[in-house]
N, C-alpha and C positions, 0 to 999 in steps of 0.2 A: 348266387350270381351277384346279387345286390352287394353282399359283403366284399366280393372281389372288386367291384367297381369302386366301392367306398375306400378300400385300401389303396387302390391306384390313385384316386383323388387326393388322399392324404399325402402320399409320396410325392405327387406333383406339387401340391401346395408347399410342402416342406422344401423341396427343391427350388421353387420359385422364391421363397423367403430367403434361403441361403444365398441364391443368386443376386437378390435385390440388395442384401446387406453387403456382399462383395462388391457389387457395382457402386453402391454408395460410397464405400471406402475408397475405391479407385477414382471416382469422379469428383469427390469433395476436395477443394472448393471449385465450383463451376461458375461462380460469380463473386462479386465483391463481398467482403466480410466487414461488419461494423464492430469496432472495439469501443465500448463505452468506458470513459475515464470519468469517475465521479468527482474529480477535483480540477482546478484550473490549469490552463497551459503553464508549463514551467515547474509544476510539482513533480515530486519524485515518480508518482505513478504515471504522469503524462510523459515524462522523459523516457522512462522505461518502455511505455507502450510504443512510442515512436521508434525507438531503437529496435525493439523486437518485432514491431509491425513491419518495418522495412524488410527485415530479414525473412519474415514469413511470406511477404509478397514476392520476394526474389525466389524463395524455395518452393512455394506452392503455386506460383503462377497467377495469382489473383490479387487485386488491391485489398489491403487491410486498412480500412479508413478509420481514423481516430475521431471520436465525438465526445467532447467534454460536456457533461451534464452535472451541474453544480447544485448544492443545497442539502440541507438537513444532515450534515456530517457525512455526505456521500450516499445517503439513503435514496435520494431521488434517482440518481444514476443506477444504483443497484436494483431498484424496482423496475427500471426499464428492461433489465435483463431477466429478472424474475418472471415478467409477463411475456417475454419474447418466446416465439416458437423455438423449441429445442432442436434445431436443425444445424447448429454450428455457425450460423450467419449473424448472430448477435452474441457477443462475448463481453465479459466485464474484467477490466484490470482492477482487481480489488486490492485491498491492503489490510494491515493490522486493524485499522480503524473500521472499515466497512465489513470485514469478515470476522471480526472478534470483539474489539473494544466497544463498539456501538451497542452491543447487547446489554451492557451495564450502564451505559451513559445516555441512552435515549429512553425517555419515559414511554413513548409509544413506538416500539420497534415493529416496522411493517413487514419484516421478513425474518426468517431463521437461517443464519449463515450455514449451519450444519445440515439443514434439510432442504433448502430452497435452491441450492446450486449444485452443479456437477463439477467437482474439482478437475482441472486440467493439468496445470503445471505451476511449480514454484518459479519465480523470476529472480528476485533479489532481496537481500537485506538492505535496510536503509538506516544509516547512522544519523542519529538526531543530535543536534547541538544547541546550546545556549548562545545566542549571538546578540551583539549590540552594535550601534552605529560607531564608526571609527573614532568619533570625538567623545564617546562616553568616557567619564572620568574613572575607568577601571581597566586594567590590562590582564587581570587574572581573576580566578573565582574569589579569593579571599578579599581582594580589593572591591570586587563587585558586591559581596555580602556586606561588607563594612559600609559602603556607600548607600545601599538600599536601607540598611538599618538606621542610618543617620536621617533618612527622609521617609519616615513611615507614612504610608497612605499617599505619597507624592510621586512614586515611581510606577509607570504603567507597563503592562505587558499584553501581548497579543498571542493568540493561538488559532490554528486553522484546521485542526483535526483532533480526534479523540485521544490519539497517542500523545500529541504535543500538549494537550490539556492536562493529561495525567502527569507528564514530565514537569510541567510548571507547578502543579499542585503538590507534587512530592517534594520539590525543592522548597516551596513555601513552608511546608509543614516541618521538614527537618531543620531548616535554617531559621525558622520563626520569623519569616518575612511578612510584611504588610504591604501588598502591592495591589494596584487596581488592574484587574484583568478583563480582557474583552475578546469574545469569540469572532471569528472571521469565517467566510465561506470557503476558505482554502488557504494553505500555507503561504503561497506566493503573495496573496493579498495581505496576509499578516506581516510578511517580510517588507512589502512596499511601505507600509505605515511606520515601520522602524526607520527605513531609509529617508522617509519624508519628515521624521521627527514627530509624528502624531503620537507614537508610543515609544517607550525607551528600549524595550528588549522583547525578544521572542524565542521560542523553541521551534526549530525547524529542521527538516531533513537536509542533508548536505546538498542534495540535488537542487534545492530551492535557493541556496545561498552561495554556492561555490563561486559563481561568476562574480558576485559582489565582493566576496572575500579577495579574489584574485585582483579585482579592480581597486581594492583598498578602501571601499566604502563601508564594509562590515568587518567586525572583529569577532573571532570566536573566543568564548570564555570557558566553556566546558562541554564534555560529552556525556550522553546518558548511557553509554556503554561502559562495561566494567574495565575494559582495557583501552589503551590508546589505539588510534586508527593510523595505518600507514598512509592514509590519504591526507591527514592533518596531524602529523606526528608531534607537533608542538602543543596541541590542545590536550589538556589533562582531563581524565574522567572526573565527573562530580564525585563519584564514589571514593576517590582519593582523599577527599575532604570529609565526606559524609558516608561512612562505610555501610550505612543502612539504605543508601540510595540504590535501588534495585536496577537491574539491567532492563532498560526500556529500549529495546531495538525494534524498529518498525520493519515491515516486510511488504512485499508486493507479490501477487499471484494472479494467474488467469483462471477464471471459472466461466462456466456457461449455465444456461437454464437447467433445472433439474430434468432428468430423463434425456440428456444429451447422449446420442449414440456412442457406445464405447469405441467404435472404430474411428469416429471423428475425434474424440478426446485423445485417443492414442496417437493419431496422425498429428494433431497439433502439438502434443507433448513431445513427440519425437523430434519434430522441427525445432521446437524451442530448446530442447536439450542440445541439439546440434549448434543452435545459435550461441548458447552460452559457453560453448567450447571455442568459439572463434576469437582470435586475438583482437580483431577490430571491435567486436561487440563488447568484450571485456574492457577494452580501454575506453570506449565511449561511455559505458556504465560507470567505470571508475572515475572519470572526469566529473560526474555528478554525484559522487559519493556512494555508489551502489555496488554491491558485491554479489556476484551470481549465487543464487539459491536453488540449484536444480532439484526438482522433485517431480515424480510422476503422479498420476491421478490418485492412486491408493495412498502413497506417502503423504500427499498434500491433504487428503481427506482426514487422516489421523492427526496431522499437524494442526489444522484448523480446529478440530475438536479439542485438542490440548490447549490451544491459545485462548479460547473463550473463557474458561475458568481462571487463567492466569491474569487476564486483563480485568476480570471481575474482582479478583483479590486486590489488584492495584487500585481499582476504583474505591473499594471499601477502605483500604489503607489510607487513602487520601481524603476520604469522606466526601467524595464528589456525589452530589445528588443528581439523578437523572433528570434531563431537561426535555 
């Protein structure tokens, strides 16, 4: 008799667990969701988060609130999500810096991108470019290199992320440049000091510079991608001049805390996949130099795992020491 009651108890418990999971999937989200962006407003991650966040709000019926948390190459914002309750109400708009490159560029890495997050969805590829102020005495890469070499130690550069740091270091190595470089807490801040004349040039995602390029205050000198971009067709890849200049394409992805329920990840991923198919979303992302990079949780998991050693190799190639 005791065994009979025990079996009934187990069946009821399993049924309740299944019912709870199904109910959770149907009810999520039932309140506002916080999206942490570990870079400043105006960065590629921030722009993408606002575009996708608006679509998620419309699709899932709850506010998706963007919160910018800066510092330590994006690690401060990332740790907010690592420590969060894995219920789907705190998410991270991560990037190639926070989810891959930082492993090799930070001396004290506070989290493991491959183990401390639940992958949700790929968002976008981000084209990175070398840009200067419009009055800089060079209009293409060959003129830029010649000018910098004529002024060793006098030309300054800014960078605001791990991927742009590597972009700069690789050009310096291949071209034999002697420039003064300075780190910033985000790419928009690095771009602002180019605009104000504090530094001479920077590497930045197109999302951070397109408005300034269209306004005529910044000029593009070269791309870190191996091919031209239809977003800026007149800008030549740096690899056209230095064929050893590797493809340094940034990217953006949504992740949650580890142990995020699968049903929540799948629901978010499905909504994002739908968003990336919408013409208005595509055009808004394209305006900021972003191309849709649709990936589900499992595909994104494998992608992140493959990107960590790629960025480690790039950091070793450029001889960047962890900071």
